[in-house]
N, C-alpha and C positions, 0 to 999 in steps of 0.2 A: 504494500500500500504506500502511496506517495504522500510525503509530508507536505502540507500546505502552510506557507508562511502567513503571518498576520497581515502583511502588506497585500498579498494576493486576495485574502478574504475581504479586507476593507475595499480593495479595488473592485471586486465583484459586487459588493453591496452598493458601492457608489454607482456603478454602471446600471444596476437594476433600479436604483432609486431615480436616476436620471431618465431612464426609459419610462418609468411609471409617471414621472412628472410630464414628460412629453406627451404621453397618451392622455393624461388629464387635461392638458392645455388644448390638445386637438379636439377632445370631446367637448370642452367648453366652447371653443370657437364654432364647432359645428352646430351646437345647440343655440348659440347666440345668433348666428347667421340665419338659422331656420326660423327663429322667433322674429327677428327683424323683417324677414321676407313676408311672414304671415301678417305682421302688423302693417307693413306697407301695402300689401294687397287689400287688406281690410279698409285702410284709409282711402285708397283709390276707389274701391267699390262704393263706399259711403259717399264720396264726393260725386261720383257719377249718378248715384241714386238721388241725391238731393238736388242736383242740377236738372234732372229729368222730371221732377215732380211738378204738377200743376199747382198753382196758388191755392192754398187751402182756405183763403179768406172769402171766396165766392162773391167777389165784388164789394165786400165790406172794406171800408177805409181802415188801413192799419198803419201805424207809425205817426210821427209828429209833423211831417211835411204836408203842405196842402196838396190834396189829390182830387182828381175828378172822380166822383162816385158814380158807378154804373148801376143804375136802378133797373134797367130793362134791356134785355137783349132779344132781338127779334128771332124767334125760333119757331118751328112748326108746332111745338107743344103749346107755346104761349098763344099762337094764333088760334089753335083749336079751343083753348080755354076761353079766350075772349069771345069767339063766335058762339060758343055754347052758353055763355053767361048772358047774352042779349036776348 
């Protein structure tokens, strides 16, 4: 059986410790990049969804600046309602 010196043992421990640290760093970077990609995709999706939404105010004036209030829009449904009410 071969005798192993203290220096060889400590060198082997150092190498395994460094390898373990590299693996932990790689794992952290992979997780961080994956999380940031998911967050970026969620943000882009939310921005697109909010820009495509129609106004939820239905013609009601919202905000502090003076706006032209739309009280009536001529649609076939309104025409049918007004004709039936006469």
